C-alpha positions as CSV (number, residue, x, y, z in Angstrom):
1,M,89.3,110.3,50.1
2,G,86.3,108.1,49.2
3,I,83.5,109.6,47.2
4,K,80.9,108.1,49.5
5,R,82.5,109.9,52.5
6,L,82.5,113.2,50.7
7,I,78.8,112.8,49.8
8,T,78.0,111.9,53.4
9,L,79.8,114.9,54.8
10,F,78.2,117.2,52.2
11,L,74.7,116.0,52.8
12,S,75.1,116.4,56.6
13,I,76.1,120.0,56.2
14,I,73.2,120.7,53.8
15,F,70.6,119.0,56.1
16,S,72.0,121.0,59.1
17,I,71.5,124.3,57.1
18,I,68.0,123.4,56.1
19,Y,67.2,122.3,59.7
20,L,68.4,125.6,61.1
21,H,66.5,127.6,58.6
22,Y,63.1,125.8,59.0
23,T,63.3,125.6,62.8
24,G,64.2,129.2,63.1
25,Y,67.4,128.4,64.9
26,S,69.3,130.8,62.6
27,Q,67.0,133.6,63.8
28,E,66.7,132.9,67.5
29,F,69.9,130.9,68.3
30,D,73.6,131.0,68.0
31,T,75.9,128.3,66.6
32,V,78.8,128.2,69.0
33,D,81.9,126.3,67.7
34,I,83.7,124.4,70.3
35,A,86.8,126.5,69.6
36,R,85.0,129.5,71.1
37,I,84.5,127.8,74.4
38,D,86.9,128.1,77.4
39,I,88.5,124.7,77.7
40,S,91.1,125.6,80.3
41,D,89.7,123.2,82.8
42,M,89.6,120.3,80.4
43,K,91.5,117.2,81.7
44,Q,93.3,114.5,79.6
45,D,95.9,111.9,80.1
46,F,98.3,113.0,77.4
47,G,99.3,116.3,75.8
48,I,97.0,119.3,75.8
49,P,93.7,119.8,74.0
50,C,94.0,121.7,70.7
51,K,91.4,123.9,69.2
52,N,90.9,123.3,65.4
53,C,93.8,120.9,65.4
54,S,94.7,117.4,66.6
55,V,96.4,116.8,70.0
56,T,99.7,116.8,68.2
57,G,99.0,120.1,66.4
58,N,98.3,118.7,63.0
59,K,95.1,119.2,60.9
60,I,92.2,117.1,62.2
61,S,92.0,114.1,60.0
62,I,89.6,111.1,60.4
63,A,89.8,108.2,57.9
64,G,91.2,110.5,55.3
65,I,88.8,113.3,55.7
66,I,90.2,116.7,56.8
67,F,88.2,118.9,59.1
68,S,89.0,122.5,59.5
69,K,87.2,122.9,62.9
70,G,86.9,120.9,66.0
71,L,88.8,119.9,69.1
72,G,91.8,117.5,69.3
73,T,92.2,115.6,72.5
74,H,93.3,112.2,73.9
75,S,91.9,109.4,76.0
76,G,91.0,109.7,78.8
77,S,89.7,113.2,78.6
78,K,86.8,115.1,80.1
79,L,85.3,118.5,79.3
80,T,82.5,119.5,81.8
81,L,80.4,122.4,80.7
82,E,77.6,124.4,82.3
83,I,75.0,125.1,79.7
84,D,72.3,126.3,82.1
85,K,69.3,125.1,80.0
86,N,70.5,127.4,77.2
87,A,71.7,124.7,74.8
88,H,69.4,122.9,72.4
89,R,71.7,120.7,70.4
90,F,75.3,119.4,70.2
91,H,76.8,118.2,67.0
92,A,80.2,116.6,66.1
93,F,81.9,114.0,64.0
94,V,84.1,111.8,66.2
95,G,87.0,109.4,65.4
96,I,90.6,108.5,65.9
97,D,93.1,110.8,64.2
98,D,95.0,109.5,61.2
99,Y,98.4,110.7,62.2
100,I,99.3,107.9,64.7
101,F,101.1,104.6,64.4
102,P,99.1,102.1,62.4
103,D,97.1,99.4,64.1
104,I,97.0,101.1,67.5
105,G,94.8,103.8,68.9
106,S,91.3,103.1,70.1
107,A,88.8,105.1,72.1
108,E,85.1,105.6,72.9
109,F,83.4,109.0,72.8
110,L,80.5,109.8,75.2
111,V,78.2,112.8,75.7
112,L,76.5,113.1,79.1
113,G,73.7,115.5,80.2
114,N,73.0,116.1,83.9
115,G,75.1,113.0,84.6
116,K,73.2,110.6,82.3
117,V,74.5,109.1,79.1
118,L,72.9,110.7,76.0
119,W,75.1,109.3,73.3
120,R,78.1,107.0,73.0
121,S,80.1,106.0,69.9
122,G,81.2,102.6,70.8
123,I,84.9,101.8,70.5
124,M,86.5,103.4,67.5
125,K,89.9,102.6,66.0
126,R,92.2,104.3,63.5
127,G,90.9,104.2,60.0
128,M,87.2,103.8,61.0
129,P,84.9,106.5,59.4
130,A,83.9,109.3,61.6
131,K,80.6,108.8,63.5
132,E,78.1,111.6,63.7
133,C,76.8,112.8,67.1
134,N,73.7,114.9,66.8
135,I,71.8,115.1,70.0
136,L,69.2,117.3,71.8
137,L,70.2,119.1,75.0
138,D,67.0,120.9,75.9
139,S,66.5,121.3,79.6
140,M,70.0,120.2,80.4
141,Q,72.0,122.1,83.1
142,F,75.3,120.4,82.4
143,C,77.0,118.6,79.5
144,E,80.1,116.4,79.7
145,L,82.2,115.4,76.7
146,L,84.2,112.3,77.5
147,V,86.8,110.1,75.8
148,F,87.6,106.8,77.3
149,N,90.4,104.4,76.2
150,G,89.3,101.4,74.2
151,D,89.5,99.0,77.2
152,D,93.2,98.5,76.5
153,N,95.6,101.4,77.2
154,I,95.9,105.1,76.1
155,Y,98.8,104.6,73.6
156,S,98.1,106.7,70.5
157,D,94.5,107.4,71.5
158,H,94.5,110.7,69.6
159,A,90.8,111.5,69.6
160,N,88.9,114.2,67.6
161,W,85.7,116.0,68.2
162,A,85.5,117.3,64.6
163,D,83.1,120.0,63.3
164,A,81.9,120.3,66.9
165,Y,79.4,123.0,67.9
166,F,76.5,123.8,70.2
167,I,73.1,125.4,69.2
168,M,72.6,127.9,72.0
169,N,70.1,130.6,73.0
170,K,71.1,134.0,71.6
171,N,74.1,135.6,73.3
172,T,74.9,132.5,75.5
173,I,77.8,130.2,75.5
174,P,78.8,127.0,77.4
175,K,81.0,127.8,80.4
176,P,83.5,125.6,82.3
177,Y,81.8,123.9,85.2
178,K,83.1,125.1,88.5
179,R,82.5,122.5,91.3
180,I,81.2,123.7,94.6
181,I,83.9,122.7,97.1
182,D,82.6,120.6,99.9
183,S,83.4,121.5,103.5
184,A,86.0,119.5,105.5
185,I,83.7,117.4,107.6
186,I,85.5,115.0,110.0
187,L,83.9,111.6,109.9
188,T,86.4,109.6,111.9
189,P,85.2,109.2,115.6
190,A,87.2,110.8,118.3
191,E,90.3,108.8,119.3
192,P,89.5,106.4,122.2
193,L,91.0,107.3,125.5
194,S,91.8,103.7,126.2
195,P,94.8,102.0,124.6
196,R,94.6,100.8,121.0
197,I,97.4,98.7,119.6
198,H,98.1,99.4,115.9
199,S,100.9,96.9,115.4
200,V,101.2,94.8,112.3
201,H,99.9,91.2,112.6
202,S,103.2,89.8,111.5
203,Y,106.8,91.2,111.4
204,G,109.1,89.5,109.0
205,A,112.9,89.2,109.1
206,K,115.5,86.9,107.7
207,P,117.7,84.8,110.0
208,N,120.3,86.8,111.9
209,K,119.1,90.1,110.5
210,Q,118.4,93.0,112.9
211,I,114.9,93.3,114.2
212,L,113.7,96.7,115.1
213,Y,110.0,97.4,115.8
214,Y,108.4,100.3,117.6
215,I,105.1,99.2,119.0
216,P,102.5,101.7,117.9
217,I,99.8,102.3,120.5
218,S,97.4,105.2,120.8
219,G,95.5,106.2,123.9
220,V,96.0,108.6,126.9
221,K,99.5,108.5,128.3
222,P,101.0,107.2,130.4
223,L,100.7,103.6,129.1
224,D,101.9,100.5,130.9
225,I,103.0,98.2,128.1
226,D,103.8,94.5,128.7
227,V,105.4,92.2,126.0
228,S,105.2,88.6,127.1
229,T,106.7,85.4,125.6
230,L,109.7,87.2,124.2
231,P,112.1,84.6,122.7
232,K,115.8,84.6,123.6
233,G,117.5,87.0,121.2
234,L,114.9,89.7,121.5
235,T,114.5,92.5,124.1
236,Y,111.8,95.0,124.7
237,D,112.7,98.5,126.0
238,P,109.7,100.1,127.8
239,I,111.2,103.6,127.5
240,S,111.5,103.6,123.7
241,Q,108.7,101.1,123.2
242,I,111.0,99.2,120.8
243,I,111.4,95.5,120.3
244,S,114.9,94.7,119.0
245,G,117.5,91.9,118.5
246,Q,118.1,89.0,116.2
247,L,116.8,85.5,115.8
248,S,118.7,82.8,113.9
249,I,116.2,79.9,113.6
250,P,113.4,80.2,111.1
251,G,109.9,80.0,112.5
252,I,107.0,81.9,114.1
253,Y,107.6,83.6,117.4
254,P,104.2,84.8,118.9
255,L,104.3,87.7,121.2
256,L,101.5,89.0,123.3
257,I,101.4,92.8,123.8
258,T,99.2,94.3,126.5
259,A,98.7,98.1,126.9
260,T,97.0,99.5,130.0
261,N,96.1,103.0,131.1
262,Q,93.6,104.6,133.5
263,Y,90.8,104.0,130.9
264,G,91.3,100.4,130.1
265,N,93.6,97.9,128.4
266,Q,94.0,95.9,125.2
267,T,95.9,92.8,124.1
268,K,97.1,92.0,120.7
269,K,99.2,89.1,119.3
270,L,102.2,89.9,117.2
271,D,104.0,87.2,115.3
272,I,107.7,87.6,114.6
273,I,108.3,85.4,111.6
274,I,111.8,84.5,110.6
275,G,112.2,83.3,107.0
276,D,112.4,84.7,103.5
277,T,109.6,87.2,103.8
278,I,110.3,90.7,105.2
279,S,107.0,92.4,104.5
280,Y,103.6,91.0,105.5
281,T,101.8,94.3,105.1
282,P,102.3,97.4,102.9
283,I,104.6,99.9,104.6
284,L,103.4,103.2,106.2
285,G,105.5,106.2,106.5
286,W,106.7,109.6,105.1
287,S,108.9,110.7,102.2
288,S,110.7,114.0,101.7
289,W,110.0,114.4,98.0
290,Y,106.9,116.5,97.7
291,T,107.8,118.4,100.9
292,Y,111.3,119.6,100.1
293,W,112.1,118.3,96.5
294,E,115.9,118.1,96.1
295,Y,116.5,120.9,98.6
296,V,116.0,118.5,101.6
297,T,118.4,118.7,104.6
298,Q,119.3,116.3,107.4
299,K,117.6,118.8,109.8
300,D,114.4,118.6,107.7
301,I,114.3,114.9,108.1
302,I,114.7,115.0,111.9
303,S,112.0,117.7,112.2
304,Q,109.4,115.6,110.3
305,A,110.3,112.5,112.2
306,I,109.7,114.3,115.4
307,A,106.4,115.7,114.0
308,L,105.2,112.1,113.3
309,K,105.7,111.5,117.0
310,K,104.1,114.7,118.2
311,T,101.0,114.3,115.9
312,G,100.6,110.7,117.1
313,L,100.9,109.3,113.6
314,A,103.9,107.1,114.7
315,D,101.5,105.5,117.1
316,Y,99.3,104.5,114.2
317,G,102.1,102.6,112.4
318,F,103.7,105.3,110.2
319,N,107.2,104.1,110.8
320,Y,109.2,104.6,107.6
321,I,111.2,107.8,107.0
322,M,112.4,108.0,103.4
323,V,115.0,110.5,102.1
324,D,114.2,111.0,98.5
325,D,116.4,112.6,95.7
326,G,118.7,115.4,96.9
327,W,120.9,113.9,99.6
328,Q,123.8,113.1,97.2
329,D,127.1,115.0,96.7
330,T,127.5,116.4,93.2
331,S,131.3,116.4,93.1
332,I,131.6,112.7,92.0
333,Q,129.1,112.8,89.2
334,Q,131.3,110.7,86.8
335,S,133.2,108.9,89.5
336,K,133.4,105.1,90.1
337,A,134.0,105.6,93.8
338,G,130.4,105.4,94.8
339,L,127.9,107.8,96.3
340,K,128.5,110.1,99.2
341,A,126.3,112.6,101.0
342,S,126.3,116.4,100.4
343,S,127.1,118.9,103.0
344,R,123.3,119.2,103.7
345,F,123.6,115.7,105.2
346,P,126.8,115.9,107.4
347,D,126.2,112.5,109.0
348,L,124.0,110.0,107.3
349,R,125.1,107.2,109.7
350,G,124.2,109.5,112.6
351,L,120.9,110.3,110.9
352,G,120.1,106.5,110.7
353,D,121.1,106.0,114.3
354,T,118.8,108.8,115.4
355,L,115.8,107.5,113.4
356,H,116.4,104.0,114.6
357,A,116.5,105.3,118.2
358,L,113.1,106.9,117.6
359,G,111.8,103.5,116.3
360,Y,111.7,104.4,112.6
361,K,112.9,102.5,109.6
362,Y,115.2,104.6,107.4
363,G,115.1,104.9,103.6
364,L,117.5,106.3,101.0
365,Y,117.3,107.0,97.3
366,S,119.3,106.4,94.1
367,S,118.9,105.7,90.4
368,P,120.3,102.9,88.2
369,G,121.3,105.5,85.7
370,P,124.4,107.8,85.8
371,L,122.1,110.6,87.0
372,T,119.0,110.8,89.2
373,C,115.8,112.6,88.1
374,V,117.2,116.0,89.4
375,Q,120.6,115.2,87.7
376,L,122.5,114.3,90.9
377,P,124.8,111.3,90.8
378,G,123.2,107.9,90.2
379,S,124.6,104.4,90.9
380,Y,125.4,103.3,87.4
381,G,128.8,101.6,87.3
382,H,129.3,101.5,91.1
383,E,126.3,99.5,92.3
384,L,128.3,97.3,94.7
385,Q,130.0,100.3,96.4
386,D,126.6,102.0,96.8
387,A,124.9,98.8,98.2
388,D,127.7,98.6,100.7
389,F,127.3,102.3,101.5
390,F,123.5,101.9,102.1
391,C,124.2,99.0,104.4
392,S,126.9,100.9,106.3
393,V,124.7,103.9,107.1
394,G,121.9,101.7,108.3
395,A,119.4,102.1,105.5
396,D,116.3,99.8,105.9
397,L,114.9,100.8,102.5
398,V,116.3,101.8,99.1
399,K,114.2,103.5,96.4
400,Y,115.7,102.9,93.0
401,D,114.3,105.4,90.4
402,W,114.6,104.7,86.6
403,C,115.2,108.3,85.5
404,Y,118.4,108.6,83.4
405,Y,118.7,104.8,82.9
406,Q,116.3,105.2,80.0
407,Q,119.1,106.1,77.6
408,I,121.1,103.0,78.6
409,Y,118.0,100.8,78.2
410,D,117.3,102.3,74.8
411,S,120.9,101.4,73.7
412,L,120.6,97.9,75.0
413,M,117.3,97.3,73.2
414,K,119.0,98.0,69.9
415,Q,121.1,94.9,70.2
416,N,120.1,91.7,68.5
417,N,117.6,89.5,70.4
418,A,117.2,92.1,73.1
419,S,114.4,91.1,75.6
420,I,112.2,93.9,77.0
421,I,111.7,92.0,80.3
422,K,115.4,91.1,80.7
423,E,116.6,94.6,80.0
424,S,113.9,96.1,82.2
425,K,114.9,93.9,85.1
426,R,118.7,94.1,84.6
427,P,119.5,97.3,86.7
428,F,117.2,96.4,89.5
429,E,118.5,92.8,89.8
430,I,122.1,94.1,90.0
431,L,121.5,96.3,93.0
432,S,119.0,94.0,94.7
433,N,121.6,91.2,94.6
434,Y,124.2,93.4,96.2
435,L,121.7,94.7,98.9
436,Q,121.0,91.0,99.8
437,Q,124.6,90.8,100.9
438,C,124.1,93.3,103.7
439,S,124.8,91.1,106.7
440,S,123.4,93.3,109.4
441,R,119.9,94.1,108.2
442,D,117.1,93.5,105.7
443,I,116.7,96.2,103.1
444,F,113.3,96.8,101.6
445,F,113.7,97.4,97.9
446,N,111.3,99.9,96.2
447,I,111.4,99.7,92.4
448,C,110.4,103.0,90.8
449,Q,109.9,102.3,87.1
450,Y,106.6,104.2,86.6
451,G,104.6,101.1,85.5
452,N,106.4,100.7,82.2
453,N,106.8,97.3,80.5
454,D,104.3,95.7,82.9
455,V,106.6,96.1,85.9
456,W,104.2,94.3,88.2
457,K,104.8,91.1,86.2
458,W,108.6,90.9,86.8
459,A,109.5,93.3,89.7
460,R,109.1,90.7,92.4
461,S,111.6,88.4,90.6
462,A,114.0,91.4,90.2
463,G,114.1,91.6,94.0
464,G,111.4,94.3,94.5
465,N,109.4,94.5,97.7
466,S,107.2,97.2,96.1
467,W,107.0,98.7,92.6
468,R,105.5,101.8,91.2
469,T,102.6,101.0,88.8
470,T,102.1,104.5,87.5
471,T,103.6,107.9,86.7
472,D,104.2,110.5,89.5
473,I,101.0,111.5,91.4
474,Q,99.8,115.1,91.5
475,D,97.6,116.6,94.1
476,N,94.5,116.9,91.9
477,W,91.5,114.7,91.3
478,W,92.3,113.8,87.7
479,S,95.7,112.4,88.7
480,V,94.3,110.6,91.7
481,S,91.3,109.1,90.0
482,N,91.9,108.9,86.2
483,T,95.7,108.7,85.8
484,I,96.4,106.4,88.8
485,G,93.7,105.2,91.2
486,F,91.1,103.6,88.9
487,T,93.6,102.2,86.4
488,Q,94.8,99.4,88.7
489,Q,92.2,96.8,87.6
490,G,93.9,93.5,86.9
491,L,97.0,94.1,89.0
492,Q,95.8,92.4,92.2
493,A,97.2,89.0,91.1
494,Y,100.8,90.4,91.5
495,S,100.4,91.9,94.9
496,G,100.9,90.1,98.3
497,F,103.3,89.3,101.0
498,N,106.8,90.7,100.3
499,G,105.7,92.6,97.1
500,W,103.2,95.4,96.8
501,N,101.8,97.5,93.9
502,D,102.8,101.1,94.8
503,M,100.4,103.8,93.6
504,D,102.7,106.6,94.8
505,F,102.3,109.0,97.7
506,L,99.2,110.2,99.6
507,R,98.8,113.8,98.5
508,I,97.2,115.4,101.5
509,G,98.3,118.3,103.8
510,N,100.7,121.2,102.8
511,S,103.5,120.3,100.4
512,L,106.2,121.8,98.1
513,P,109.2,123.8,99.3
514,G,109.6,127.5,100.0
515,I,107.5,129.9,97.9
516,H,105.9,126.9,96.2
517,K,104.3,125.7,99.4
518,R,100.5,125.1,99.1
519,P,97.7,123.0,100.6
520,T,96.6,119.9,98.7
521,Q,94.4,120.7,95.7
522,L,92.2,117.8,96.6
523,T,88.8,118.6,98.1
524,P,87.8,116.9,101.4
525,Q,85.6,114.3,99.5
526,E,88.4,113.6,97.1
527,Q,90.8,113.0,100.0
528,Y,88.4,110.5,101.5
529,S,88.3,108.7,98.1
530,H,92.1,108.9,97.8
531,V,92.8,107.3,101.1
532,S,90.0,104.7,100.7
533,L,91.2,103.5,97.3
534,W,94.8,103.3,98.4
535,A,93.8,101.3,101.5
536,L,91.6,98.9,99.4
537,L,94.4,98.3,96.9
538,N,97.1,97.6,99.4
539,S,99.3,100.4,98.3
540,P,102.0,101.6,100.6
541,L,100.6,104.6,102.5
542,I,103.4,107.2,102.3
543,L,102.9,110.8,103.3
544,S,104.8,113.5,101.5
545,C,103.8,116.7,103.3
546,Y,104.7,118.9,106.2
547,V,103.6,116.6,109.0
548,D,104.0,119.4,111.6
549,E,101.3,121.5,109.7
550,L,98.6,118.8,109.4
551,D,95.2,120.1,110.5
552,S,92.6,118.2,112.5
553,F,90.8,117.1,109.3
554,S,94.0,115.6,107.8
555,L,95.0,113.9,111.1
556,N,91.6,112.3,111.5
557,L,91.8,111.2,107.9
558,L,95.1,109.3,108.7
559,K,94.1,108.1,112.2
560,N,91.0,106.1,111.3
561,E,92.0,102.7,112.7
562,E,89.3,100.8,110.9
563,V,90.4,102.2,107.5
564,L,94.1,101.6,108.2
565,S,93.2,98.0,109.2
566,I,91.8,97.5,105.7
567,N,95.3,98.3,104.2
568,Q,97.1,96.3,106.9
569,D,94.7,93.3,106.9
570,K,96.3,89.9,107.8
571,L,95.4,88.3,104.4
572,G,97.4,90.8,102.4
573,K,94.9,90.6,99.5
574,Q,94.6,93.6,97.1
575,G,91.1,94.8,96.2
576,D,89.6,94.3,92.8
577,R,87.0,96.2,90.8
578,I,83.7,94.4,90.6
579,F,81.5,97.0,88.9
580,K,82.0,100.0,86.6
581,D,79.4,102.2,84.8
582,I,80.8,105.5,83.4
583,W,81.5,107.3,86.7
584,Q,80.4,104.7,89.2
585,E,82.9,102.1,90.5
586,V,82.8,99.5,93.2
587,W,85.9,97.8,94.5
588,A,86.0,94.9,96.9
589,K,88.7,93.4,99.0
590,K,88.7,90.1,101.0
591,L,89.6,90.4,104.6
592,D,90.5,88.1,107.5
593,S,87.6,86.6,109.4
594,N,85.4,86.1,106.3
595,A,84.7,89.8,106.0
596,L,84.8,92.1,102.9
597,A,85.8,95.7,102.5
598,I,83.8,97.5,99.8
599,G,84.4,101.0,98.3
600,M,81.6,102.6,96.3
601,F,83.1,105.5,94.3
602,N,81.3,108.3,92.5
603,R,83.7,109.8,90.0
604,D,81.2,112.2,88.5
605,D,81.8,116.0,88.7
606,I,78.2,117.0,89.0
607,I,75.7,114.9,90.9
608,H,75.3,112.5,93.8
609,Q,74.7,109.0,92.5
610,T,73.0,106.0,94.0
611,I,75.3,103.0,93.7
612,T,74.3,99.4,94.3
613,V,76.4,96.4,95.1
614,N,74.7,93.0,94.9
615,W,75.9,89.7,96.3
616,E,76.2,88.1,92.8
617,Q,78.9,90.7,92.0
618,L,80.7,89.6,95.1
619,Q,80.4,86.0,94.1
620,I,78.3,85.2,97.2
621,S,76.2,82.2,96.1
622,D,73.4,82.6,98.6
623,P,71.4,85.8,97.9
624,N,69.7,85.5,101.3
625,K,72.9,85.5,103.3
626,R,72.8,88.4,105.7
627,F,75.7,90.8,106.3
628,I,76.2,93.6,108.7
629,I,77.2,96.8,106.8
630,R,79.6,98.9,108.8
631,D,80.6,102.4,107.6
632,L,84.3,102.5,108.2
633,W,84.9,106.2,108.1
634,R,82.1,107.0,110.5
635,G,82.8,103.9,112.7
636,K,79.2,102.8,113.0
637,N,76.9,100.0,111.7
638,I,74.4,101.0,109.0
639,G,72.3,97.9,109.3
640,T,71.9,94.2,108.2
641,F,71.2,93.4,104.5
642,S,70.8,90.5,102.2
643,G,70.9,90.3,98.4
644,S,72.2,93.8,97.8
645,F,73.0,97.2,99.4
646,S,72.5,100.6,97.9
647,A,73.7,104.1,99.0
648,Q,73.9,107.6,97.7
649,V,77.5,108.7,97.2
650,P,78.5,112.4,96.7
651,D,80.4,113.5,93.6
652,H,84.1,112.7,93.8
653,G,83.2,110.9,97.0
654,V,83.2,107.4,98.5
655,L,81.3,105.1,100.9
656,L,83.8,102.7,102.4
657,F,82.2,99.9,104.4
658,K,82.9,96.5,105.8
659,M,80.6,93.5,105.2
660,I,80.6,91.2,108.2
661,P,78.7,87.9,108.0
662,E,75.9,87.9,110.5
663,S,77.3,84.6,112.0
664,P,80.9,84.3,110.9
665,V,83.1,81.4,111.6
666,N,86.0,83.0,113.3
667,T,89.3,81.1,113.2
668,G,92.4,81.4,115.4
669,N,92.8,82.0,119.1
670,T,93.2,85.8,119.2
671,I,90.9,87.8,117.0
672,I,90.7,91.5,117.8
673,D,88.0,93.2,115.9
674,E,87.6,97.0,115.9
675,I,83.9,96.8,116.7
676,A,84.0,94.8,120.0
677,S,86.1,95.4,123.1
678,I,86.7,93.9,126.6
679,N,88.5,95.5,129.5
680,I,89.3,94.2,133.0
681,S,90.1,96.0,136.2
682,P,91.9,95.9,138.5
683,I,95.2,94.6,137.1
684,P,96.8,92.7,138.7
685,A,93.8,91.0,140.3
686,S,93.6,88.7,143.3
687,D,89.9,88.0,144.0
688,I,87.2,90.1,142.3
689,I,87.4,91.5,138.8
690,H,85.2,94.0,137.0
691,I,84.7,93.2,133.3
692,S,83.6,95.9,130.8
693,V,82.2,94.7,127.5
694,K,81.2,96.5,124.3
695,N,78.9,94.5,122.0
696,P,78.2,95.8,118.4
697,V,75.0,93.8,118.2
698,S,72.5,92.0,120.4
699,G,72.8,88.3,120.8
700,K,74.4,85.5,122.8
701,I,77.9,86.1,124.1
702,S,80.5,84.2,126.0
703,I,83.5,85.2,128.0
704,E,86.2,82.5,128.4
705,M,89.6,82.3,130.0
706,Y,92.6,80.6,128.6
707,S,96.2,80.1,129.8
708,I,99.0,82.0,128.2
709,T,99.7,78.9,126.1
710,G,96.1,78.9,124.7
711,A,94.7,76.0,126.9
712,F,91.1,76.5,128.0
713,V,90.7,77.3,131.7
714,K,87.1,78.2,132.4
715,E,84.0,80.0,131.2
716,I,83.3,83.2,133.0
717,Y,80.0,84.2,131.4
718,H,77.5,82.8,128.9
719,G,74.1,84.4,128.0
720,F,72.2,87.0,126.0
721,A,73.4,90.6,125.9
722,D,72.0,93.7,124.3
723,S,74.2,95.8,122.0
724,G,76.2,98.5,123.7
725,E,78.2,98.4,126.9
726,M,77.7,96.0,129.8
727,S,79.5,95.3,133.1
728,I,80.1,91.9,134.7
729,V,81.6,91.1,138.2
730,N,83.4,87.8,138.7
731,D,84.6,86.6,142.1
732,S,86.3,83.3,141.2
733,I,89.8,84.7,140.6
734,S,91.0,83.6,144.0
735,L,90.8,80.0,142.8
736,L,93.3,80.7,140.0
737,A,97.1,80.2,140.3
738,N,99.3,83.2,139.9
739,G,100.1,84.0,136.3
740,I,98.9,85.7,133.1
741,Y,95.6,84.6,131.5
742,I,93.9,85.5,128.2
743,V,90.2,86.5,128.5
744,R,88.2,86.3,125.3
745,L,84.8,87.8,124.4
746,H,82.8,86.1,121.7
747,N,79.7,87.7,120.2
748,P,77.6,87.0,117.1
749,I,79.9,88.9,114.7
750,S,83.3,89.3,116.2
751,S,85.7,88.6,119.1
752,A,88.0,90.6,121.3
753,S,90.7,89.7,123.9
754,C,92.6,91.2,126.8
755,L,95.2,89.9,129.3
756,L,94.5,89.3,133.0
757,K,97.4,89.1,135.5
758,V,96.6,87.3,138.7
759,V,98.7,87.8,141.8
760,H,97.8,86.5,145.3
């Protein structure tokens, strides 16, 4: 221990004693060591906090100096305390603990009062002398002690608040802050009575592989659904609402879908694309894991599939049903014969047939190791047999979970010239190559490797269509925000068509089996943030809850078509963080039609915060460019802004909005925007038609008619229109030949289309 460090520590203690004596603190105040404070609500990313010891249970040691008191923690960590204006000072020495691997471990310490930064250490590394924090807290209601990672990762970030204490009014002590839980306010507008088509923009399949797609459409039943321009090889069943068949020639096959009920109609274009890409958008669906754990049964799967139909979620695109760990028979644990189902799944092939008949895709689970996470048989040593088995029972998805392969990986890494990437990819490449041999169907391959070894950099080349970027999600704010959600910066370059960064399940609703069942521990505001961030970052949106028990708040959370459209946007671009300041974060995502989706997040525990996004952060060169700001959760326009936009965001909350250029250049022939609509009656028509139009803003509009092949036919209307609804009558239909026509509305910020059938 250096003599200078000893002298510094000694003088600090002496000065503190003198200060207390002459200010009278020793007479009127208490010195409260941090070890006396209740830290049961403290959050951190590794281990558990330790009073008067390091996070690993050793003595607190910083740069060779031993401290007998303090708090050992780890980045990122947060201790939020209510001091109720009774605290006058906080003191600590901070630094990285000595008992870690050399040359790693870095963190930054911060102290916040009433949501404002009072002190920060700067980034500290192992071996750096402790820094003294000695700050006034007079008039503060709340105090937060934070440890962030050193802008790299959390490995060996063993952080110490050494010799930490508060100077408090007599007989008072800092208390854990208990957040006031916000009420479950439904923001999503009521579902429209008229039809809304929620299909993907593009459905991908390989040549000669089975195509199966349930057309998701909401609106009052009954619906009259027409699918035109079906190519030879595909059929549409109006009873099941399923498009099915096979196509052998690569290319784009555009379909026009029109849905009509007593309240109106809507038309949407769906491209069937035959080629190498099987996923043009992140998947939506449900998994059994957090609902039933390994106790899941075939009956459970069917009940939740039916619930997706009854709740209407299937009509919003939730079409994957995934059977997680627990379906396997245990009797062949060491066998090379391949997996088979347990007695709780008496007919896996029959289950697949049932789910397919309902319009779902069907997923199964395994592990590259000899055992799965719950120690049921894995696929190690019989990957070919298992791939054939998955194909034979009709699986459309396989989740492959690392679990007990870790022991095999560790053994392989001890060999000479072992490559981390090569050995990480090895087990996934083996099964993926075998799955590609399934002649009847495409199988979506979900790699579950928990984000280790930078999986996002190599998972696509290992055959993955999605890959877990993090550890398992829990239904609490720390897991959603700190462990997973806001750690995804920099991964956007690896996400796109045919391969998505998977942030794990959506933790909403009731989950866990039997006596463990409970509602989500996320507050309503936290659930809005959860879904918003997953949508912006193009994560698969997979429920893992009792769908049949979802309340109106949860259903409205999942049925917001404008929020879902962000996740399912045609460009397939993942969002990126453009601003971060302690607890404020802004994430942005490029959308089709030159629009942007923006999420303003307030991660603070305590206060509402005003967050600003400016055009420079968004790389918009013209600060005077005007954008319409549309609140996506509430489904309404906030106003038109240039240069910047600011809003107040509640603690743990979000403002998710869309930025629409005031005069965008729309491309393509069939743009359907959620903020404009056009409906025509009657259908079919012979002479006079009534056109109902909804305009989001005032301005010049035009209504044009095109043939089904896209050729211009005539202009029906051109002129100025106020925002809101308007009606137009046109009597020139008698001059048109029999057939189907596309009618398009163009307004200053968007377009909408519908089909018109003319019969004389």
